[in-house]
C-alpha positions as semicolon CSV with decimal commas, in nm:
position;residue;x (nm);y (nm);z (nm)
1;M;6,596;3,170;-0,803
2;K;6,604;3,496;-1,071
3;R;6,637;3,272;-1,318
4;W;6,343;2,991;-1,225
5;A;6,103;3,265;-1,119
6;P;5,919;3,404;-1,431
7;F;5,878;3,022;-1,512
8;L;5,766;2,970;-1,108
9;L;5,534;3,282;-1,166
10;A;5,372;3,180;-1,474
11;V;5,307;2,857;-1,372
12;E;5,151;2,995;-1,037
13;V;4,963;3,245;-1,270
14;L;4,807;3,003;-1,475
15;G;4,700;2,771;-1,185
16;V;4,522;3,059;-1,047
17;V;4,318;3,114;-1,402
18;V;4,253;2,736;-1,391
19;F;4,146;2,688;-1,050
20;S;3,904;3,020;-1,028
21;A;3,781;2,887;-1,335
22;V;3,707;2,553;-1,160
23;Y;3,664;2,545;-0,845
24;D;3,379;2,690;-0,658
25;S;3,605;2,912;-0,375
26;L;3,396;2,915;-0,032
27;D;3,427;3,283;0,091
28;F;3,373;3,420;-0,257
29;R;3,062;3,223;-0,306
30;I;2,937;3,384;0,045
31;Y;3,068;3,735;-0,081
32;W;2,899;3,714;-0,383
33;L;2,571;3,575;-0,253
34;G;2,619;3,882;0,034
35;G;2,546;4,108;-0,283
36;H;2,216;3,946;-0,417
37;I;2,112;3,961;-0,093
38;V;2,227;4,276;0,066
39;T;1,931;4,514;-0,010
40;D;1,663;4,273;0,120
41;G;1,603;4,384;0,438
42;S;1,819;4,206;0,721
43;R;1,850;3,907;0,554
44;L;2,218;3,910;0,534
45;Y;2,298;3,893;0,878
46;Q;1,981;3,674;1,008
47;G;2,057;3,355;0,863
48;Q;2,327;3,157;0,671
49;V;2,478;3,203;0,339
50;A;2,618;2,905;0,175
51;D;2,571;2,729;0,522
52;H;2,802;2,995;0,672
53;Y;2,727;3,329;0,791
54;F;2,837;3,678;0,647
55;T;3,052;3,812;0,850
56;N;3,178;4,112;0,714
57;T;3,026;4,469;0,674
58;P;2,756;4,590;0,495
59;F;2,982;4,786;0,275
60;M;3,157;4,431;0,175
61;A;2,826;4,342;0,038
62;A;2,758;4,638;-0,118
63;L;3,062;4,617;-0,307
64;F;2,964;4,327;-0,409
65;V;2,605;4,417;-0,580
66;P;2,747;4,467;-0,943
67;L;2,927;4,140;-0,943
68;A;2,668;3,969;-0,829
69;A;2,482;4,107;-1,117
70;L;2,704;3,869;-1,345
71;P;2,776;3,475;-1,384
72;L;2,950;3,293;-1,084
73;V;3,229;3,197;-1,261
74;L;3,323;3,474;-1,429
75;A;3,263;3,694;-1,144
76;R;3,503;3,489;-0,985
77;M;3,773;3,458;-1,221
78;L;3,779;3,872;-1,254
79;W;3,801;3,863;-0,868
80;Q;4,065;3,635;-0,857
81;L;4,299;3,793;-1,140
82;A;4,198;4,137;-0,943
83;S;4,365;3,972;-0,640
84;L;4,645;3,864;-0,795
85;G;4,732;4,243;-0,930
86;A;4,673;4,365;-0,584
87;F;4,902;4,105;-0,434
88;A;5,230;4,263;-0,709
89;G;5,107;4,612;-0,616
90;A;5,148;4,484;-0,228
91;C;5,487;4,340;-0,343
92;A;5,614;4,593;-0,515
93;L;5,559;4,849;-0,234
94;T;5,699;4,661;0,014
95;A;6,034;4,654;-0,235
96;R;6,030;4,984;-0,260
97;M;5,953;5,079;0,118
98;A;6,245;4,857;0,217
99;G;6,466;5,018;-0,014
100;Q;6,513;4,647;-0,197
101;R;6,624;4,602;-0,558
102;I;6,480;4,228;-0,590
103;P;6,300;4,165;-0,935
104;L;5,932;4,193;-0,878
105;V;5,905;3,861;-1,034
106;V;6,103;3,688;-0,771
107;V;5,886;3,861;-0,466
108;V;5,572;3,747;-0,625
109;A;5,650;3,462;-0,740
110;A;5,796;3,366;-0,378
111;G;5,517;3,519;-0,182
112;L;5,267;3,348;-0,375
113;L;5,395;2,996;-0,223
114;L;5,300;3,168;0,120
115;Q;5,027;2,985;0,317
116;P;4,815;3,264;0,405
117;V;4,892;3,407;-0,005
118;W;4,773;3,066;-0,137
119;Q;4,502;2,978;0,114
120;S;4,313;3,364;0,026
121;F;4,352;3,256;-0,331
122;F;4,189;2,920;-0,265
123;L;3,896;3,065;-0,078
124;G;3,847;3,352;-0,246
125;Q;3,926;3,606;0,005
126;V;3,973;4,004;0,032
127;N;4,271;4,012;0,240
128;L;4,491;4,051;-0,066
129;F;4,296;4,382;-0,162
130;L;4,339;4,508;0,224
131;L;4,688;4,447;0,234
132;A;4,741;4,674;-0,130
133;L;4,481;4,950;0,007
134;V;4,724;4,946;0,325
135;L;5,041;4,965;0,176
136;A;4,958;5,214;-0,112
137;D;4,852;5,496;0,217
138;L;5,147;5,397;0,395
139;Y;5,404;5,427;0,089
140;R;5,228;5,753;0,051
141;V;5,289;5,839;0,426
142;A;5,658;5,742;0,401
143;R;5,706;5,962;0,070
144;G;5,507;6,274;0,295
145;R;5,242;6,263;0,098
146;P;4,882;6,277;0,162
147;A;4,717;5,956;0,246
148;G;4,412;5,808;0,421
149;I;4,179;5,676;0,148
150;G;4,291;5,357;0,154
151;I;4,334;5,263;0,523
152;G;3,972;5,413;0,535
153;V;3,847;5,148;0,214
154;A;3,998;4,907;0,425
155;T;3,824;4,952;0,747
156;A;3,522;4,998;0,570
157;I;3,539;4,665;0,390
158;K;3,710;4,482;0,686
159;L;3,742;4,637;1,055
160;T;4,061;4,515;1,178
161;P;4,270;4,760;0,928
162;A;4,161;5,028;1,176
163;V;4,440;4,986;1,386
164;F;4,581;5,175;1,139
165;V;4,431;5,459;1,161
166;V;4,565;5,430;1,548
167;L;4,872;5,398;1,367
168;L;4,872;5,762;1,209
169;L;4,708;5,954;1,526
170;L;5,026;5,812;1,711
171;S;5,279;5,911;1,478
172;R;5,126;6,251;1,439
173;R;4,959;6,241;1,091
174;T;4,639;6,354;1,212
175;K;4,512;6,488;0,891
176;D;4,546;6,115;0,713
177;A;4,395;6,007;1,011
178;A;4,086;6,235;0,989
179;T;4,090;6,117;0,584
180;A;4,103;5,756;0,690
181;A;3,856;5,809;0,966
182;A;3,637;6,045;0,707
183;T;3,643;5,821;0,434
184;F;3,516;5,502;0,646
185;A;3,224;5,728;0,766
186;V;3,148;5,783;0,392
187;C;3,177;5,422;0,270
188;T;2,961;5,294;0,583
189;V;2,711;5,595;0,533
190;L;2,656;5,441;0,145
191;A;2,637;5,097;0,240
192;Y;2,328;5,224;0,465
193;A;2,168;5,414;0,152
194;V;2,212;5,083;-0,005
195;A;2,125;4,859;0,261
196;P;1,956;5,056;0,596
197;D;1,821;4,723;0,780
198;A;2,122;4,522;0,739
199;S;2,341;4,801;0,852
200;R;2,145;4,880;1,178
201;L;2,139;4,528;1,265
202;Y;2,539;4,471;1,155
203;W;2,639;4,747;1,362
204;L;2,413;4,713;1,659
205;H;2,447;4,355;1,706
206;T;2,630;4,132;1,483
207;F;2,998;4,284;1,424
208;Y;3,104;4,229;1,785
209;D;2,970;3,854;1,789
210;T;3,224;3,587;1,753
211;S;2,981;3,337;1,865
212;R;2,919;3,328;1,441
213;V;3,248;3,206;1,388
214;G;3,410;2,908;1,582
215;A;3,698;3,089;1,720
216;P;3,837;2,770;1,880
217;Y;3,924;2,647;1,505
218;I;4,288;2,588;1,451
219;S;4,315;2,808;1,182
220;N;4,251;3,108;1,411
221;Q;4,600;3,230;1,505
222;S;4,520;3,509;1,740
223;L;4,535;3,487;2,090
224;Y;4,236;3,459;2,168
225;G;4,213;3,149;1,942
226;A;4,495;3,025;2,141
227;L;4,371;3,083;2,459
228;A;4,034;2,935;2,367
229;R;4,215;2,553;2,270
230;I;4,421;2,553;2,558
231;S;4,115;2,672;2,821
232;G;3,942;2,448;2,637
233;G;3,663;2,613;2,433
234;A;3,596;2,973;2,389
235;A;3,336;3,022;2,737
236;E;3,621;2,855;2,918
237;V;3,807;3,227;2,832
238;G;3,726;3,448;3,151
239;D;3,686;3,830;3,207
240;W;4,063;3,886;3,309
241;Y;4,149;3,849;2,917
242;T;4,034;4,161;2,797
243;A;4,323;4,349;2,985
244;V;4,599;4,116;2,752
245;P;4,508;4,220;2,404
246;L;4,428;4,571;2,571
247;A;4,802;4,568;2,690
248;I;4,989;4,429;2,369
249;G;4,801;4,628;2,195
250;V;4,901;4,977;2,385
251;S;5,267;4,851;2,401
252;S;5,344;4,724;2,017
253;L;5,162;5,019;1,876
254;A;5,373;5,235;2,059
255;V;5,662;5,035;1,911
256;A;5,522;5,090;1,576
257;A;5,487;5,461;1,632
258;V;5,844;5,507;1,709
259;W;5,957;5,354;1,403
260;A;5,732;5,551;1,246
261;R;5,861;5,908;1,416
262;R;6,178;5,723;1,317
263;G;6,119;5,770;0,940
264;D;6,098;5,374;0,934
265;W;5,779;5,326;0,799
266;L;5,821;4,983;0,697
267;S;5,893;4,852;1,051
268;A;5,550;5,050;1,138
269;T;5,372;4,884;0,905
270;A;5,524;4,522;0,999
271;V;5,473;4,587;1,390
272;T;5,134;4,719;1,337
273;G;4,997;4,464;1,104
274;A;5,133;4,188;1,333
275;T;4,968;4,367;1,631
276;G;4,641;4,359;1,433
277;L;4,602;4,009;1,418
278;I;4,757;3,946;1,755
279;V;4,484;4,137;1,946
280;S;4,176;4,054;1,716
281;P;3,957;3,779;1,846
282;I;3,944;3,612;1,507
283;S;4,300;3,611;1,291
284;W;4,218;3,353;1,031
285;A;4,567;3,183;0,912
286;H;4,450;3,321;0,567
287;H;4,484;3,674;0,727
288;W;4,849;3,658;0,818
289;V;4,925;3,800;0,458
290;W;5,106;4,100;0,676
291;I;5,391;3,879;0,685
292;V;5,518;3,999;0,366
293;P;5,605;4,345;0,487
294;A;5,774;4,160;0,836
295;L;5,969;3,914;0,589
296;A;6,077;4,260;0,432
297;V;6,163;4,405;0,759
298;L;6,402;4,077;0,821
299;L;6,562;4,075;0,475
300;R;6,630;4,467;0,476
301;N;6,784;4,426;0,858
302;G;7,052;4,172;0,755
303;H;6,842;3,880;0,921
304;R;6,856;3,597;0,595
305;K;6,837;3,355;0,845
306;S;6,549;3,432;1,020
307;A;6,351;3,576;0,743
308;A;6,431;3,194;0,579
309;A;6,318;3,030;0,895
310;A;5,996;3,290;0,920
311;Y;5,924;3,186;0,545
312;V;5,921;2,824;0,550
313;L;5,725;2,827;0,878
314;F;5,459;3,010;0,665
315;A;5,497;2,835;0,316
316;V;5,500;2,464;0,542
317;S;5,197;2,633;0,801
318;S;5,264;2,333;1,039
319;L;4,979;2,452;1,231
320;W;4,772;2,216;0,987
321;W;4,946;1,875;1,129
322;T;4,803;1,920;1,446
323;P;4,457;1,785;1,565
324;R;4,168;1,999;1,370
325;D;3,860;1,780;1,388
326;G;3,701;1,965;1,644
327;G;3,803;1,676;1,893
328;P;3,959;1,666;2,255
329;R;4,297;1,631;2,091
330;E;4,270;1,965;1,971
331;Y;4,269;2,129;2,320
332;G;4,417;2,167;2,613
333;F;4,815;2,263;2,664
334;H;5,001;1,943;2,485
335;L;5,316;1,913;2,340
336;L;5,170;2,009;1,999
337;T;5,054;2,323;2,119
338;P;5,355;2,572;2,056
339;V;5,284;2,412;1,656
340;A;4,914;2,424;1,676
341;N;4,995;2,800;1,750
342;C;5,283;2,893;1,547
343;Y;5,178;3,194;1,352
344;L;5,092;3,313;1,658
345;L;5,486;3,274;1,827
346;A;5,598;3,384;1,527
347;G;5,370;3,716;1,553
348;L;5,488;3,729;1,941
349;S;5,860;3,696;1,868
350;F;5,857;3,923;1,619
351;L;5,680;4,228;1,787
352;A;5,952;4,161;2,058
353;Y;6,216;4,150;1,818
354;M;6,111;4,474;1,680
355;A;6,095;4,639;2,014
356;V;6,418;4,539;2,117
357;R;6,600;4,702;1,809
358;L;6,489;5,016;1,888
359;R;6,747;4,999;2,128
360;V;7,028;4,889;1,882
361;S;6,903;5,019;1,622
362;P;7,006;5,446;1,593
363;P;6,721;5,657;1,439
364;A;6,660;5,683;1,125
365;P;6,626;5,996;0,865
366;S;6,308;6,167;1,131
367;S;5,976;6,290;0,937
368;G;5,862;6,666;1,054
369;R;5,518;6,702;1,176
370;D;5,405;6,746;0,797
371;G;5,541;6,397;0,785
372;R;5,815;6,494;0,487
373;R;6,170;6,283;0,559
374;R;6,399;6,542;0,660
375;P;6,764;6,461;0,495
376;V;7,069;6,355;0,698
377;P;7,428;6,286;0,610
378;C;7,494;5,904;0,466
379;G;7,594;5,691;0,769
380;A;7,527;5,472;1,020
381;A;7,149;5,614;1,092
382;S;7,029;5,604;0,704
383;R;7,252;5,233;0,648
384;A;7,017;5,123;0,929
385;V;6,725;5,119;0,699
386;R;6,878;5,151;0,337
387;D;6,773;5,477;0,310
388;P;6,816;5,598;-0,015
389;E;6,761;5,976;0,047
390;C;7,061;6,084;0,271
391;V;7,299;6,317;0,143
392;P;7,605;6,249;0,054
393;G;7,903;6,404;0,250
394;G;7,645;6,568;0,485
């Protein structure tokens, strides 16, 4: 792979450039048009944009005002190249947090073959920027440095990264959590200054309205999406469901917090990312870019076969082989149900694995209240997380 990785990456980069020049990516067009109309009263959320609803925050639309001033093709090419840079940065941060010395060209080339990653390019999605922003903050946290701005900006763009603010609170990084919350508030206020009518409509009505998107569609790999398909539609999911994501969220974030307090921020990041995807009502297949840190955890822990199986699953993305035309075969419980919900099942399996591993893996070097890691002698604890900062001989 090392020998062929530079050639493969060159082909992939060329593919991104050519594709962005000739293909009208749907989600990017929606973003771009949102930048055009965000200041036009509440129009951004009252009707459809390019035959689809604009479902992101007013801050996201406000960010696209400068790009909206450019021709669509030029704006799209700049966006896709910036996404590529963001993904490369996310891969570099993940490798550093894992303590792995795999060449970055190999990691990026392999990562671009994952379905959530390439589909983010196909649609012109924002996912890779969110991944990079959150990882940049948590990398700083892992090194005992102040953080929170990246998570705050990511949350202002798309609400789901707010789960990482909860992680910061649970891991006693209260200043960083406060920074993230303050950053989110500043971004939201700025968006209100740009688009007050759209902001009022979004925060009072739109942001919790899942009826604006097709929750049962096969691409929705959240627990809610799976239950909607099995039950026969979103309307068939009862009020009892609210307790399920709450229980999963509380227990999984507790696991993530323990990993964080042990100093293993890569594990905490991967667990939190998977948790957010599972408990969110909408987690499209292209949202699952958090497979990147999860794969890094499996590889670092020596589970190469499991990592390879997960990689193949997310590269092949067999969920798309199942009925997905909205017909009756897409609903109910049948032999293809596990395949149709393979990302969800992989995420739940990963959370279970990380919870069990807490009992069999010795604690890593811990972080104090200031977040700075305390050096420990090189031994079983440091080797368990490939700790590069242990003190030889104690």
